[in-house]
C-alpha positions in Angstrom: 13.5 13.3 18.4 13.7 9.9 16.5 14.1 6.5 18.0 14.1 4.4 14.9 15.2 5.0 11.3 13.9 2.9 8.4 16.0 2.6 5.2 15.2 1.6 1.7 17.9 -0.4 0.0 18.0 0.2 -3.8 19.0 3.7 -4.7 19.3 4.8 -1.0 21.8 2.6 0.8 23.3 0.9 -2.2 23.8 1.3 -6.0 22.2 -2.0 -7.1 20.9 -1.4 -10.7 23.9 -2.7 -12.5 23.6 -6.2 -10.9 19.9 -6.1 -11.5 20.4 -5.2 -15.1 23.0 -7.9 -15.7 20.7 -10.6 -14.2 17.8 -9.3 -16.3 19.8 -9.3 -19.5 21.0 -12.9 -18.7 17.3 -13.9 -18.6 16.4 -11.9 -21.7 19.2 -13.4 -23.7 18.0 -16.9 -22.9 14.6 -16.0 -24.2 16.0 -14.5 -27.3 14.9 -11.0 -26.4 16.7 -7.7 -26.8 18.8 -6.5 -23.8 18.0 -3.5 -21.6 20.3 -0.6 -20.7 21.3 0.4 -17.1 19.2 3.5 -17.5 16.1 1.6 -18.6 16.3 -0.7 -15.6 17.2 2.1 -13.2 14.0 4.0 -14.0 11.9 1.0 -13.0 13.6 -0.1 -9.7 11.8 0.3 -6.4 8.5 -1.7 -6.5 10.0 -5.2 -6.5 11.0 -7.6 -9.2 7.5 -8.2 -10.7 6.8 -4.5 -11.0 10.2 -4.1 -12.6 9.4 -6.5 -15.4 5.9 -5.1 -15.7 7.3 -1.6 -16.1 9.7 -2.7 -18.9 7.1 -4.9 -20.7 3.7 -3.1 -20.0 2.0 -4.4 -23.1 2.9 -8.1 -22.7 0.9 -10.8 -20.9 1.5 -12.1 -17.4 2.7 -15.5 -18.7 5.4 -13.9 -20.8 6.5 -11.6 -17.9 6.5 -14.5 -15.6 9.0 -16.3 -17.7 11.3 -13.3 -17.6 10.8 -12.9 -13.8 11.6 -16.5 -13.0 14.8 -16.5 -15.0 15.8 -13.1 -13.6 15.3 -14.1 -10.0 17.2 -17.3 -10.5 20.3 -15.5 -11.9 20.0 -12.5 -9.5 19.8 -14.8 -6.5 23.1 -16.4 -7.6 25.0 -13.1 -8.2 23.3 -10.2 -6.3 26.4 -8.4 -5.2 29.0 -8.3 -8.0 28.9 -4.6 -8.9 26.6 -3.5 -6.0 28.2 -1.2 -3.5 27.1 1.3 -0.8 26.8 4.9 -1.8 29.5 7.3 -0.6 29.1 8.1 3.1 26.7 5.2 3.9 29.0 3.0 6.0 30.4 5.9 7.9 27.0 7.4 8.6 25.4 4.1 9.7 28.2 3.6 12.2 27.4 7.0 13.7 23.8 6.1 14.2 24.4 3.3 16.8 22.2 5.1 19.4 19.2 4.5 17.2 17.3 1.4 16.1 17.9 0.9 12.4 15.8 -1.2 10.1 15.9 -1.9 6.4 12.5 -2.2 4.6 12.9 -3.0 0.9 10.8 -4.5 -1.8 13.7 -6.7 -2.8 13.4 -10.3 -1.8 14.6 -11.1 1.7 17.3 -13.7 0.9 18.8 -11.5 -1.8 18.8 -8.6 0.6 20.5 -10.7 3.3 23.2 -11.8 0.8 23.9 -8.3 -0.2 24.2 -7.1 3.4 26.4 -10.0 4.3 28.8 -9.4 1.4 29.0 -5.7 2.1 29.3 -6.3 5.9 26.2 -4.1 6.5 24.1 -6.6 8.5 25.6 -5.6 11.8 24.0 -2.1 11.6 20.4 -3.3 11.5 18.0 -4.6 14.1 15.5 -5.6 11.4 15.9 -6.5 7.7 12.5 -6.9 6.0 12.2 -7.9 2.3 9.4 -7.6 -0.2 8.4 -11.2 0.5 8.5 -11.1 4.3 4.9 -9.9 4.6 1.9 -10.3 2.2 2.1 -6.6 1.3 5.1 -4.6 -0.1 5.7 -0.9 0.1 3.9 1.4 -0.2 1.9 -0.6 2.3 3.0 0.3 5.8 2.7 -3.3 7.0 6.4 -3.8 7.5 6.9 -0.5 9.3 3.9 -1.0 11.5 5.2 -4.5 12.5 8.5 -3.1 13.6 7.0 -0.2 15.4 4.7 -2.5 17.3 7.5 -5.0 18.1 9.7 -2.3 19.7 6.8 -0.2 21.1 7.8 2.9 19.2 5.2 5.4 18.0 5.2 6.4 14.4 6.0 10.0 15.4 9.4 8.8 16.6 10.2 7.2 13.3 11.6 8.4 10.0 12.0 6.5 6.6 14.9 7.3 4.4 14.4 6.5 0.7 14.7 7.6 -2.9 11.3 7.2 -4.6 7.7 8.3 -4.4 7.0 4.8 -3.2 9.0 5.6 0.0 7.1 8.9 0.5 3.8 7.1 0.2 5.0 4.3 2.5 6.0 6.9 5.2 2.7 8.7 4.8 0.7 5.5 5.2 2.7 4.6 8.3 2.4 8.1 9.8 6.1 8.8 10.0 8.4 11.4 8.5 10.4 10.8 5.3 13.7 11.9 4.1 14.6 11.3 0.4 18.0 11.2 -1.2 18.5 13.1 -4.5 21.1 10.7 -5.9 18.8 7.6 -6.1 16.5 6.1 -8.8 13.8 8.8 -9.0 13.7 12.2 -10.7 14.0 14.9 -8.1 10.6 16.4 -9.0 9.0 13.2 -7.8 10.4 13.8 -4.3 8.8 17.2 -3.7 6.5 15.8 -1.0 9.3 14.5 1.2 9.8 16.2 4.6 13.5 16.4 3.9 15.8 16.1 0.9 19.5 15.4 1.0 22.1 15.2 -1.8 24.6 13.1 0.3 23.9 10.4 2.7 26.1 11.9 5.5 23.7 14.9 5.6 21.2 12.6 7.3 23.1 13.1 10.5 22.0 16.7 10.8 18.4 15.8 10.3 18.5 13.0 12.8 20.3 15.0 15.4 18.1 18.0 14.7 20.9 20.3 13.8 19.9 23.4 11.8 
């Protein structure tokens, strides 16, 4: 049924929020600001670094948020994969999907994403790795997915996006492909009601992909 599978990174393939929080708190400490908890940061992951800062500081001006963002990105780019690790079942499941084209489409910056995949030995699984700064538009824009589908001459009806947030659902809808959401990620489950499929463990993706009922 499917020829290509797109994956989100944060909250889908990997647990990343601890390294994100540590890098953010490094930045906040240098600006004399109060630190954030893992849960506060986790609730704002998914739309890219700028939206993360905006979500945590919605009432502050862009100059202030820009200072935090620059310091955060500097530190995070140096240490993106200290506590980050794949979720249970991810590596084993990806290895069983070798008959499909796999692509990662994330709103995380490309160089940081590449560093994480290299450290975790995940790069080999993916034909395409697209970051939030690869194209002018981030998810929920379908720009990255449309590019890959055109490159490999695959119709959207033969594609599925695996993610963990409403952003991923919107991205899939905009691209015209199916979407599967994981329940263990960074969204509340009620936000995922519009997904075509819901799974509570990454390995259960195999049944969906292989169309096993």
